[in-house]
C-alpha positions as CSV (number, residue, x, y, z in Angstrom):
1,M,-38.6,80.7,1.0
2,T,-38.8,79.8,4.6
3,R,-38.8,76.0,5.2
4,Y,-41.0,74.6,8.0
5,A,-41.7,71.2,9.5
6,R,-45.3,70.1,9.7
7,I,-46.9,67.1,11.3
8,T,-48.9,65.3,8.6
9,G,-49.8,62.0,10.3
10,T,-50.0,60.6,13.8
11,G,-50.1,57.0,15.1
12,S,-50.0,55.1,18.4
13,C,-49.8,51.6,19.9
14,L,-50.9,50.4,23.3
15,P,-50.2,46.8,24.3
16,S,-53.3,44.6,24.6
17,Q,-52.8,43.8,28.3
18,R,-54.7,46.5,30.2
19,L,-54.2,46.6,33.9
20,S,-56.8,48.5,35.9
21,N,-56.0,49.8,39.4
22,A,-57.9,46.9,40.7
23,D,-55.7,44.5,38.8
24,M,-52.6,46.3,40.2
25,V,-53.9,46.1,43.7
26,A,-54.5,42.4,43.3
27,M,-51.0,41.8,41.8
28,L,-49.2,43.8,44.5
29,A,-51.2,42.1,47.3
30,K,-49.4,38.9,46.4
31,R,-46.1,40.7,47.2
32,D,-47.6,42.1,50.5
33,V,-47.6,45.6,49.0
34,E,-50.6,47.6,50.0
35,T,-52.3,50.2,47.8
36,S,-55.8,51.0,46.6
37,D,-57.7,52.4,43.7
38,E,-58.6,55.4,45.7
39,W,-55.0,56.1,46.8
40,I,-53.7,55.9,43.2
41,V,-56.5,58.0,41.6
42,A,-56.3,60.7,44.3
43,R,-52.5,61.2,43.9
44,T,-52.1,60.6,40.2
45,G,-55.4,60.5,38.3
46,I,-54.4,57.1,36.9
47,R,-57.0,54.4,36.6
48,A,-55.3,52.0,34.2
49,R,-52.1,51.3,32.2
50,H,-50.9,48.8,29.6
51,F,-48.0,46.4,29.9
52,A,-46.2,44.7,27.0
53,A,-46.2,41.0,26.8
54,E,-43.0,39.0,27.2
55,G,-40.9,39.2,24.0
56,V,-42.5,42.5,22.9
57,F,-40.0,45.4,22.8
58,S,-40.0,49.2,22.2
59,S,-39.2,48.7,18.5
60,D,-42.3,46.5,18.1
61,L,-44.6,49.1,19.6
62,A,-42.9,51.8,17.6
63,A,-43.3,49.9,14.3
64,H,-47.1,49.6,14.9
65,A,-47.4,53.3,15.7
66,C,-45.3,54.3,12.7
67,R,-47.4,52.3,10.3
68,Q,-50.5,54.1,11.6
69,A,-48.8,57.5,11.2
70,L,-47.5,56.7,7.7
71,S,-51.0,55.7,6.7
72,A,-52.5,58.8,8.1
73,A,-50.0,61.0,6.3
74,E,-50.4,59.0,3.1
75,V,-46.6,58.5,3.0
76,S,-44.8,55.2,2.2
77,A,-42.0,54.0,4.4
78,S,-39.7,54.2,1.4
79,E,-40.1,58.0,1.4
80,I,-38.8,58.4,4.9
81,D,-35.3,59.9,5.1
82,L,-34.9,60.3,8.9
83,I,-36.0,58.2,11.9
84,I,-35.6,59.5,15.5
85,V,-36.8,57.3,18.4
86,A,-37.1,58.8,21.9
87,T,-36.8,56.0,24.5
88,S,-35.3,55.1,27.9
89,T,-36.1,51.4,27.4
90,P,-34.3,50.4,24.2
91,D,-34.5,46.8,22.9
92,M,-30.8,46.4,23.7
93,V,-27.6,48.3,24.5
94,F,-26.9,48.7,20.8
95,P,-27.8,48.9,18.0
96,S,-30.3,51.7,18.5
97,T,-34.0,51.1,18.7
98,A,-34.3,53.4,15.7
99,A,-32.1,51.1,13.6
100,L,-34.1,48.1,14.6
101,L,-37.3,50.0,13.8
102,Q,-35.9,51.0,10.4
103,H,-35.4,47.3,9.6
104,K,-38.9,46.4,10.7
105,L,-40.4,49.1,8.5
106,G,-38.5,47.6,5.5
107,I,-36.3,50.6,4.7
108,A,-32.6,51.2,4.8
109,G,-30.0,54.0,4.2
110,C,-31.5,57.0,5.9
111,P,-30.2,58.1,9.3
112,A,-31.8,56.5,12.3
113,F,-30.9,57.1,15.9
114,D,-32.2,57.3,19.4
115,V,-32.6,60.3,21.7
116,Q,-32.5,59.7,25.5
117,A,-34.1,62.4,27.6
118,V,-36.6,60.2,29.4
119,C,-40.1,61.7,29.6
120,S,-38.9,64.8,27.7
121,G,-37.6,62.6,24.9
122,F,-40.3,63.2,22.3
123,I,-39.9,67.0,22.7
124,Y,-36.1,66.6,22.2
125,A,-36.6,64.3,19.2
126,L,-39.1,66.7,17.6
127,T,-36.8,69.6,18.2
128,V,-33.9,67.7,16.4
129,A,-36.1,66.6,13.5
130,D,-37.4,70.1,13.1
131,A,-33.9,71.5,12.9
132,M,-32.8,68.9,10.4
133,I,-35.8,69.6,8.1
134,R,-35.4,73.4,8.4
135,T,-31.8,73.0,7.2
136,G,-32.6,70.7,4.4
137,S,-31.0,67.6,5.9
138,A,-34.3,65.7,5.7
139,K,-37.7,66.0,4.0
140,K,-39.9,63.4,5.6
141,A,-39.1,62.1,9.1
142,L,-40.6,59.6,11.6
143,V,-40.4,60.9,15.1
144,V,-41.3,58.3,17.7
145,G,-41.6,57.9,21.5
146,A,-41.6,54.3,22.6
147,E,-41.3,52.7,26.0
148,V,-41.7,49.4,27.9
149,F,-41.3,50.9,31.4
150,S,-42.9,47.8,33.0
151,R,-39.5,46.1,32.6
152,I,-37.7,48.6,34.9
153,L,-40.3,49.0,37.7
154,D,-39.8,47.9,41.3
155,F,-43.1,46.2,42.2
156,N,-42.2,46.4,45.9
157,D,-42.4,50.2,45.7
158,R,-46.1,51.3,45.5
159,T,-45.1,54.9,45.1
160,T,-43.6,54.2,41.6
161,C,-44.8,50.9,40.2
162,V,-48.5,52.1,39.9
163,L,-47.5,55.2,37.8
164,F,-46.0,53.8,34.6
165,G,-47.1,52.0,31.5
166,D,-45.9,50.9,28.1
167,G,-46.8,52.2,24.7
168,A,-45.6,54.1,21.6
169,G,-46.7,57.2,19.6
170,A,-45.3,58.4,16.3
171,V,-45.7,61.3,13.9
172,V,-44.7,61.9,10.3
173,L,-42.9,65.3,10.1
174,E,-42.6,66.8,6.6
175,A,-41.0,69.8,5.0
176,S,-43.5,72.5,4.1
177,D,-43.7,76.1,3.1
178,E,-46.6,76.4,5.4
179,P,-45.9,77.1,9.1
180,G,-46.0,73.9,11.3
181,I,-43.5,73.9,14.2
182,L,-43.3,77.5,15.3
183,A,-40.9,77.3,18.3
184,T,-39.1,74.8,20.4
185,D,-37.4,75.1,23.8
186,I,-35.3,72.4,25.5
187,H,-33.2,72.3,28.7
188,S,-31.4,70.0,31.1
189,D,-29.9,70.3,34.6
190,G,-27.8,67.3,35.7
191,R,-27.7,68.6,39.3
192,H,-31.1,66.9,39.8
193,S,-30.2,63.6,38.2
194,G,-30.7,61.7,41.5
195,I,-34.4,62.5,41.9
196,L,-35.5,60.3,39.0
197,C,-33.2,57.7,37.7
198,V,-32.4,54.0,37.0
199,P,-28.9,53.8,38.5
200,G,-27.8,50.3,37.2
201,H,-25.4,49.6,34.4
202,V,-24.0,46.7,32.5
203,S,-20.4,45.7,33.1
204,G,-18.5,42.4,32.5
205,G,-21.7,40.6,31.6
206,Q,-23.5,41.6,34.8
207,V,-25.9,44.3,35.8
208,L,-24.2,46.4,38.5
209,G,-26.1,48.8,40.8
210,D,-29.9,48.9,40.9
211,P,-31.6,48.4,37.5
212,L,-35.0,49.6,38.7
213,L,-36.6,53.0,38.7
214,K,-36.1,55.3,41.6
215,M,-38.0,58.5,42.2
216,D,-38.3,61.3,44.8
217,G,-41.9,62.1,43.9
218,Q,-42.2,65.3,45.9
219,A,-38.9,66.7,44.5
220,V,-40.0,65.9,40.9
221,F,-43.4,67.5,41.4
222,K,-42.0,70.7,42.8
223,L,-39.4,71.1,40.1
224,A,-41.8,70.0,37.3
225,V,-44.5,72.6,37.9
226,G,-42.0,75.5,37.8
227,V,-40.0,74.5,34.7
228,L,-43.1,73.5,32.7
229,E,-44.5,77.0,33.1
230,E,-41.1,78.5,32.1
231,T,-40.7,76.4,29.0
232,A,-44.2,77.0,27.8
233,L,-43.8,80.7,28.1
234,A,-40.5,80.6,26.4
235,S,-41.9,78.8,23.3
236,L,-44.8,81.2,23.2
237,H,-42.4,84.2,23.4
238,K,-40.2,82.9,20.6
239,A,-43.2,82.5,18.3
240,G,-44.7,85.9,19.3
241,K,-47.8,84.1,20.7
242,S,-49.6,84.2,24.1
243,A,-51.4,81.5,26.1
244,E,-54.7,82.8,24.8
245,D,-53.6,81.5,21.3
246,I,-53.4,77.9,22.5
247,D,-56.2,75.6,21.4
248,W,-54.8,72.6,23.1
249,L,-52.2,71.9,25.7
250,I,-50.8,68.4,25.3
251,P,-48.5,67.8,28.3
252,H,-46.5,64.8,29.3
253,Q,-49.0,62.5,31.0
254,A,-47.2,62.0,34.3
255,N,-49.7,63.1,37.0
256,I,-53.0,64.9,36.7
257,R,-52.0,67.3,39.5
258,I,-49.0,68.5,37.6
259,M,-51.1,68.9,34.5
260,Q,-53.7,70.9,36.4
261,S,-51.1,73.1,38.0
262,T,-49.5,73.8,34.7
263,A,-52.8,74.7,33.1
264,K,-53.7,77.0,36.0
265,K,-50.4,78.8,35.7
266,L,-51.0,79.4,32.0
267,K,-54.6,80.4,32.8
268,L,-56.0,77.6,30.6
269,P,-59.1,75.7,31.5
270,M,-58.8,71.9,31.8
271,D,-61.1,71.5,28.9
272,K,-58.2,72.8,26.7
273,V,-55.9,70.0,28.0
274,V,-55.7,66.6,26.3
275,V,-55.7,64.1,29.1
276,T,-54.9,60.4,28.7
277,V,-53.1,59.7,31.9
278,D,-56.2,58.1,33.4
279,E,-56.1,55.2,30.8
280,H,-52.4,55.1,29.8
281,G,-50.5,56.0,33.0
282,N,-47.1,57.6,32.6
283,T,-45.6,56.2,29.4
284,S,-42.5,58.4,29.5
285,A,-41.4,59.5,26.0
286,A,-44.4,57.9,24.5
287,S,-47.0,59.9,26.5
288,I,-47.0,63.1,24.4
289,P,-47.4,61.4,21.0
290,L,-49.9,59.0,22.4
291,A,-52.0,62.0,23.7
292,L,-51.5,63.8,20.4
293,D,-52.8,60.9,18.4
294,H,-55.7,60.5,20.8
295,G,-56.6,64.1,20.3
296,V,-56.4,63.8,16.5
297,R,-58.3,60.6,16.2
298,T,-61.1,61.7,18.5
299,G,-61.6,64.9,16.5
300,M,-60.5,67.2,19.4
301,V,-57.4,68.4,17.5
302,K,-58.3,69.8,14.1
303,P,-56.2,71.3,11.3
304,G,-55.2,74.9,12.1
305,H,-55.3,74.4,15.9
306,M,-52.4,75.8,17.9
307,L,-50.9,73.1,20.1
308,L,-48.4,73.4,22.9
309,L,-46.6,70.2,23.7
310,E,-44.4,70.0,26.8
311,G,-42.7,67.5,29.0
312,V,-40.4,67.0,32.0
313,G,-38.3,64.0,32.9
314,G,-35.2,62.5,34.5
315,G,-32.0,64.2,33.8
316,F,-33.5,66.5,34.9
317,T,-34.8,67.5,31.4
318,W,-37.7,69.6,30.2
319,G,-38.9,71.3,27.1
320,S,-41.8,72.4,24.9
321,V,-42.9,72.7,21.2
322,L,-45.4,75.1,19.9
323,L,-47.0,74.2,16.6
324,S,-49.8,74.8,14.2
325,Y,-51.4,71.4,13.4
């Protein structure tokens, strides 16, 4: 009997502090950094984002999202035998955010580890969990994307600081004899590591280099549009499907123009794309599970729908997952 991995529950968490573009404009004005709501919306589609309060970490947001996902799946935390957290903003150097999350959920013993592929992280984590379930290494997994990107933003750089937000999304992935995840496709190309990075590091008790996010927006845009089309087509090909079979495209919520370009290349109308970037901003590894949970809880995504998840991020990394919800 073929063993599949199916998503049986979704959950999400957004910090209570919501900053509209007007709030960002006012905050940046105090630093003599000029921007405007019109400038932000025209280039990104973002109208608001959420920032975590001081003392709130990725594992805290992840724990809230996981509890929602567990409730939706009608699974108790004690049944979970695998935890994978995708994050670029861990609580600390080590132990992993996944281990800290495991403790906050009141469970112990099962493997728990982090995956670092920046904005593609949730796709990578879902791919790993799918493989472990298919081979019998796990039966019920929590796969999470959690970020507090507000901690690594340069608020003197208007081209990046207005783009990102904090949040977490989670899914329960269970072994099943019914098809769930149909195909995955992940890639990386370290030659492009410089176009999106946080180049600082810890050494001798100090942060060396620059610990704030740096991005060449034009280079990222150009590369992203091409690879997102390629990986989408690759997952469809592996599953013997075509773009016409897709009910919902759920892309990484980085920039509305990238999302529109990807949908156009796949010949999908925008009313088949789940969009949350306007309210969430770019939440990196959290953006795809946040958008998925939004789609599920609003009734857009229904059982039996064919979903294509895809993302691209620093590394340079990219990938996609095709699944039957």
